[in-house]
NUROVEX-613553 format. One record per residue: residue number from 1; residue in three letters; chain; x, y, z of N, C-alpha, C in turn. Coordinates in pm, whole numbers, plus 50000, padded with zeros to 5 digits. Layout:
<pamars>
  num  residuo  cadena   n.c1   n.c2   n.c3  ca.c1  ca.c2  ca.c3   c.c1   c.c2   c.c3
  NUM      Ala       A      X      Y      Z      X      Y      Z      X      Y      Z
...
</pamars>
This chain:
<pamars>
  num  residuo  cadena   n.c1   n.c2   n.c3  ca.c1  ca.c2  ca.c3   c.c1   c.c2   c.c3
    1      Met       A  41956  45222  53448  41878  45325  53512  41967  45424  53586
    2      Thr       A  42076  45378  53637  42165  45467  53712  42224  45575  53623
    3      Lys       A  42249  45536  53500  42302  45636  53407  42198  45745  53383
    4      Leu       A  42076  45706  53370  41969  45802  53348  41954  45893  53469
    5      Glu       A  41966  45837  53588  41957  45918  53711  42076  46013  53721
    6      Glu       A  42193  45964  53682  42312  46050  53685  42297  46165  53586
    7      Leu       A  42249  46133  53467  42228  46237  53366  42123  46337  53412
    8      Thr       A  42018  46288  53473  41914  46377  53524  41968  46466  53633
    9      Ala       A  42046  46408  53724  42106  46487  53833  42201  46592  53775
   10      Leu       A  42278  46549  53676  42370  46642  53612  42294  46756  53544
   11      Met       A  42186  46724  53474  42103  46826  53408  42043  46921  53510
   12      Val       A  41995  46867  53621  41936  46951  53726  42042  47046  53781
   13      Asn       A  42164  46994  53806  42273  47080  53856  42309  47189  53754
   14      Glu       A  42315  47151  53626  42347  47249  53521  42238  47355  53510
   15      Ile       A  42113  47313  53520  42002  47408  53514  42007  47502  53634
   16      Asn       A  42035  47450  53752  42047  47534  53871  42163  47633  53859
   17      Asp       A  42278  47583  53808  42394  47672  53786  42359  47781  53685
   18      Phe       A  42289  47742  53578  42248  47839  53477  42153  47943  53537
   19      Lys       A  42059  47895  53619  41964  47984  53684  42038  48082  53775
   20      Asn       A  42135  48033  53852  42213  48120  53940  42294  48222  53860
   21      Ser       A  42350  48178  53749  42427  48269  53664  42338  48378  53605
   22      Val       A  42219  48340  53562  42124  48437  53507  42085  48538  53614
   23      Glu       A  42061  48492  53735  42027  48583  53844  42141  48680  53874
   24      Lys       A  42264  48627  53873  42379  48715  53894  42390  48820  53783
   25      Leu       A  42369  48777  53660  42373  48871  53547  42263  48976  53558
   26      Glu       A  42146  48934  53603  42037  49030  53621  42073  49132  53728
   27      Asn       A  42135  49087  53836  42178  49180  53941  42284  49278  53889
   28      Ile       A  42378  49224  53813  42482  49311  53755  42420  49410  53658
   29      Asn       A  42324  49364  53579  42257  49451  53483  42182  49563  53555
   30      Asp       A  42114  49530  53665  42044  49631  53744  42141  49733  53802
   31      Gln       A  42257  49685  53848  42358  49775  53903  42412  49867  53792
   32      Leu       A  42432  49814  53673  42483  49894  53562  42382  50000  53520
   33      Lys       A  42253  49965  53526  42151  50063  53491  42151  50180  53589
   34      Asp       A  42176  50151  53715  42175  50254  53818  42306  50333  53824
   35      Thr       A  42412  50278  53768  42542  50344  53773  42549  50454  53668
   36      Lys       A  42589  50570  53712  42607  50682  53619  42756  50708  53604
   37      Ile       A  42795  50720  53480  42937  50741  53450  42960  50891  53435
   38      Lys       A  43057  50941  53507  43091  51082  53499  43231  51094  53441
   39      Met       A  43240  51168  53333  43369  51183  53268  43444  51301  53328
   40      Asp       A  43573  51286  53341  43658  51394  53389  43706  51474  53268
   41      Val       A  43646  51589  53246  43679  51671  53130  43761  51794  53169
   42      Ser       A  43811  51797  53291  43885  51915  53335  44012  51934  53253
   43      Glu       A  44078  51827  53216  44199  51838  53134  44166  51896  52997
   44      Tyr       A  44060  51846  52937  44019  51896  52806  43970  52040  52815
   45      Lys       A  43906  52073  52926  43856  52208  52944  43971  52308  52947
   46      Ser       A  44079  52274  53016  44194  52365  53021  44259  52377  52883
   47      Ile       A  44266  52268  52808  44323  52273  52673  44237  52361  52583
   48      Ile       A  44106  52346  52592  44016  52427  52509  44026  52574  52547
   49      Glu       A  44036  52605  52676  44049  52745  52717  44179  52804  52665
   50      Ala       A  44289  52729  52671  44416  52778  52618  44405  52801  52468
   51      His       A  44338  52711  52398  44320  52727  52254  44235  52850  52222
   52      Gln       A  44131  52873  52301  44047  52991  52280  44127  53119  52299
   53      Lys       A  44215  53121  52399  44299  53239  52421  44391  53262  52302
   54      Gln       A  44451  53155  52252  44538  53168  52135  44460  53218  52014
   55      Met       A  44340  53165  51996  44258  53209  51883  44220  53356  51896
   56      Ala       A  44192  53402  52017  44159  53543  52039  44279  53630  52006
   57      Ile       A  44399  53586  52045  44520  53663  52015  44541  53670  51864
   58      His       A  44526  53556  51797  44542  53555  51652  44437  53642  51582
   59      Lys       A  44316  53637  51633  44209  53719  51575  44242  53867  51589
   60      Asn       A  44291  53907  51706  44329  54047  51726  44443  54087  51634
   61      Met       A  44540  53997  51616  44651  54027  51526  44603  54045  51382
   62      Ile       A  44513  53959  51339  44460  53967  51203  44379  54095  51185
   63      Glu       A  44299  54130  51285  44221  54253  51276  44312  54375  51271
   64      Gly       A  44419  54375  51349  44516  54485  51346  44582  54495  51210
   65      Phe       A  44622  54383  51153  44682  54383  51020  44582  54436  50917
   66      Glu       A  44458  54393  50927  44356  54438  50833  44334  54588  50843
   67      Arg       A  44332  54642  50967  44317  54787  50985  44434  54862  50922
   68      Arg       A  44558  54815  50950  44676  54881  50893  44675  54874  50741
   69      Phe       A  44636  54757  50688  44631  54739  50544  44528  54833  50480
   70      Asn       A  44411  54841  50541  44307  54931  50488  44350  55077  50496
   71      Asp       A  44418  55115  50605  44469  55251  50616  44569  55281  50506
   72      Lys       A  44659  55186  50479  44758  55205  50372  44690  55218  50237
   73      Ile       A  44589  55134  50212  44517  55140  50085  44446  55275  50070
   74      Asn       A  44383  55321  50179  44312  55448  50173  44406  55566  50153
   75      Gln       A  44527  55558  50210  44622  55667  50196  44698  55662  50064
   76      Ala       A  44706  55545  50005  44784  55530  49882  44710  55589  49764
   77      Lys       A  44787  55660  49681  44735  55708  49555  44835  55664  49449
   78      Ile       A  44785  55600  49347  44875  55549  49244  44933  55666  49166
   79      Tyr       A  44848  55758  49124  44892  55877  49051  44834  55999  49120
   80      Pro       A  44913  56103  49135  44858  56227  49191  44755  56286  49096
   81      Thr       A  44663  56359  49151  44555  56417  49072  44609  56509  48963
   82      Trp       A  44707  56593  48997  44761  56687  48899  44828  56613  48783
   83      Ala       A  44890  56497  48810  44955  56421  48703  44850  56363  48608
   84      Val       A  44739  56320  48660  44631  56266  48577  44573  56376  48489
   85      Val       A  44553  56495  48545  44497  56608  48468  44594  56647  48357
   86      Val       A  44724  56656  48389  44824  56693  48287  44829  56588  48177
   87      Phe       A  44820  56461  48213  44823  56354  48113  44703  56363  48020
   88      Ile       A  44585  56385  48074  44464  56394  47991  44472  56515  47899
   89      Leu       A  44518  56628  47953  44531  56749  47869  44633  56729  47758
   90      Ser       A  44743  56661  47789  44844  56637  47685  44790  56543  47577
   91      Leu       A  44710  56445  47617  44648  56358  47517  44552  56436  47428
   92      Leu       A  44472  56522  47488  44377  56603  47410  44451  56698  47316
   93      Leu       A  44556  56760  47366  44633  56853  47281  44701  56778  47167
   94      Ser       A  44760  56662  47197  44827  56588  47089  44726  56535  46989
   95      Phe       A  44611  56492  47034  44506  56447  46942  44455  56562  46857
   96      Gly       A  44440  56679  46923  44396  56796  46849  44500  56841  46746
   97      Leu       A  44626  56835  46781  44730  56873  46687  44738  56777  46570
   98      Val       A  44718  56648  46595  44722  56548  46487  44606  56572  46393
   99      Leu       A  44491  56605  46444  44373  56628  46357  44388  56755  46273
  100      Phe       A  44448  56857  46332  44457  56985  46258  44576  56988  46165
  101      Val       A  44670  56907  46176  44788  56913  46088  44776  56821  45972
</pamars>
């Protein structure tokens, strides 16, 4: 009988310890629910701002290049107008001479 009483006492102690542990976990869980985590993003914010500045500089450089390129294209003429007219007239004259001869 003593063994049974010892086992019962041991079980009661284990159940009480388990109950105390569960209560502690419940308290910790309640504290975790109430705790709000705030992230420190100031370091990332400064990195992002620096990156945005670099991107703005690059964008301005690309836009300037595009403007200069478009200006060059608009100013460029592959053949002068008078050269095109002379070429067409010479083709017509040579074609006309070949037909009449």
